[in-house]
FIMIVEX-926660 format. One line per 4 residues: their letters; for each residue x, y, z of C-alpha. Coordinates in steps of 0.2 Angstrom, whole numbers, m for minus. Layout:
<pts>
A = X Y Z  ... .
</pts>
This chain:
<pts>
MTSP = m166 183 m16  m157 169 m25  m168 154 m34  m162 139 m25 .
GTSL = m156 132 m42  m145 145 m43  m140 139 m26  m139 119 m31 .
LSAA = m129 127 m49  m114 135 m35  m114 118 m24  m112 108 m36 .
AVET = m97 118 m49  m88 119 m32  m90 99 m30  m83 95 m46 .
CLSS = m68 109 m42  m65 99 m26  m63 82 m33  m50 89 m49 .
LKNC = m42 97 m32  m41 78 m23  m30 74 m41  m18 83 m36 .
QGYI = m13 73 m21  m8 60 m36  4 72 m40  12 72 m25 .
DTGV = 13 56 m20  23 51 m38  35 65 m32  38 59 m15 .
DITT = 42 42 m26  51 50 m38  63 59 m22  63 44 m9 .
GVAL = 70 35 m26  84 46 m29  89 47 m11  91 27 m10 .
DLIQ = 103 30 m25  114 41 m17  115 30 0  116 14 m11 .
SGCD = 131 22 m23  139 31 m7  135 49 m10  142 61 7 .
AAAV = 127 68 17  124 84 6  117 75 m7  105 67 3 .
ADME = 102 81 12  95 91 m2  83 75 m3  77 79 14 .
SVML = 74 96 8  62 89 m6  54 79 3  49 95 17 .
EYAA = 44 104 2  34 87 m3  28 85 14  22 103 16 .
LNRD = 14 102 1  1 90 6  m2 98 21  m8 112 10 .
LTQY = m19 104 m1  m26 94 15  m30 108 23  m37 117 8 .
VRAV = m48 103 5  m53 101 23  m58 121 24  m69 120 8 .
EETM = m77 103 12  m80 113 32  m87 128 22  m100 120 12 .
RKVR = m106 108 28  m111 124 36  m121 132 21  m132 115 16 .
RDAP = m133 115 37  m137 135 37  m145 135 22  m145 154 19 .
DEVP = m161 164 7  m144 169 m1  m129 160 m9  m114 168 4 .
DLKE = m95 172 m5  m89 152 m4  m70 158 m10  m71 172 6 .
LVYE = m78 159 16  m65 146 12  m49 157 15  m55 162 30 .
AYAD = m58 144 36  m42 137 27  m33 153 33  m39 147 54 .
HQRT = m30 129 48  m14 138 42  m12 146 60  m7 130 68 .
NTDE = 10 126 56  26 125 59  41 119 49  43 108 64 .
SLKK = 28 99 62  31 97 42  46 85 52  34 75 59 .
SDKF = 23 71 45  18 55 38  27 53 22  41 63 28 .
LQFK = 45 52 43  41 38 31  54 47 20  68 46 34 .
EQLR = 62 28 40  64 21 23  83 31 23  86 23 42 .
DLKK = 82 6 34  94 4 19  108 13 28  105 m2 43 .
QMGV = 103 m15 29  120 m10 20  129 m6 35  132 12 34 .
SQDS = 135 20 47  119 31 53  128 46 62  140 47 50 .
ADAA = 133 48 31  148 57 23  159 43 28  169 30 14 .
PEDD = 154 18 6  160 2 10  169 m9 m1  161 m24 m9 .
DSEE = 166 m36 4  157 m29 16  144 m26 8  142 m40 5 .
VSVT = 145 m49 23  133 m34 32  119 m41 17  122 m57 22 .
QSFA = 121 m53 42  101 m49 33  97 m62 25  87 m68 40 .
NFKC = 75 m52 38  71 m57 18  62 m70 21  43 m67 25 .
PITQ = 35 m75 40  22 m83 30  30 m90 17  45 m91 24 .
SEMV = 53 m89 5  63 m72 2  52 m58 m2  50 m51 m21 .
SPVR = 38 m37 m15  40 m34 6  28 m22 11  33 m12 31 .
NKVC = 15 m15 41  12 5 50  9 m1 67  23 m12 72 .
GHKY = 37 m13 59  36 m30 53  36 m35 32  29 m48 24 .
EKEA = 27 m52 5  14 m39 m2  3 m54 m10  4 m66 3 .
IEKM = 0 m52 19  m14 m47 6  m21 m64 4  m22 m69 21 .
IQTR = m31 m53 26  m43 m58 12  m48 m75 18  m48 m69 36 .
QEKN = m61 m54 30  m73 m68 20  m74 m76 38  m77 m60 44 .
KHTR = m62 m57 56  m45 m52 58  m26 m55 53  m15 m55 68 .
CPRV = 1 m52 64  12 m66 58  26 m63 63  31 m74 79 .
GCDV = 28 m65 96  19 m49 90  4 m45 96  m3 m33 83 .
SHVR = m20 m43 81  m28 m33 66  m17 m31 51  m26 m17 39 .
LSDL = m25 m15 19  m21 1 26  m7 m2 37  2 m8 22 .
VPDK = 16 0 14  28 m3 3  46 m6 9  59 1 m3 .
ALKR = 72 m1 6  72 m21 12  68 m21 m9  85 m15 m14 .
AIDI = 94 m23 m3  88 m39 m6  88 m34 m27  106 m32 m17 .
HKRQ = 109 m49 m10  103 m59 m26  116 m49 m37  128 m54 m24 .
SQAK = 123 m72 m24  120 m71 m43  138 m64 m46  147 m78 m35 .
P = 156 m92 m47 .
</pts>
């Protein structure tokens, strides 16, 4: 028989390791941000489709790492809940139990599912948005880059998209609502959500005509593509005599 103290110590050790494992998510997120930034740089500089495709491959690898980490953490948590619920007299082989649970999750994995993961879809959307803002053809990424004049016309035409629906001013740190796709100035929407929460009320999307009635902080993600388009517009405006 194993004493209760030994069982508790084993569980505590697993919890400590699990906490460290979850910290790895930050490294994956950093890699995702760097890869996204490089891909956007390539599009902005007019590189061919092959270079951008290389970054898409890297992003799929990060998506796979994120999936595997999430599934392993889930396997550990499920195993620990089961052990606590069943309260066995002897400490089971936790490593084997976790491996079995992890293998069960892994059986459903496919390469195609990675392309539908949140991180990869968000990455692709950022690339599409920057191409749209710059007037780059979506189905001909290896076409010759547009000259400065044509880029200026494209960005100028998109100027209305640079304004925050809350402040009515050009955005500095734009964020996108994952639910409806509308974009706002980060500080403005966060302040609006906080103010409404203090009154125990939900925040409607401030974009006229949108029917999303509950905007959450967790729905907001940085819009790097729009940020770059705004920066291009600013540089062009400042360069004018």
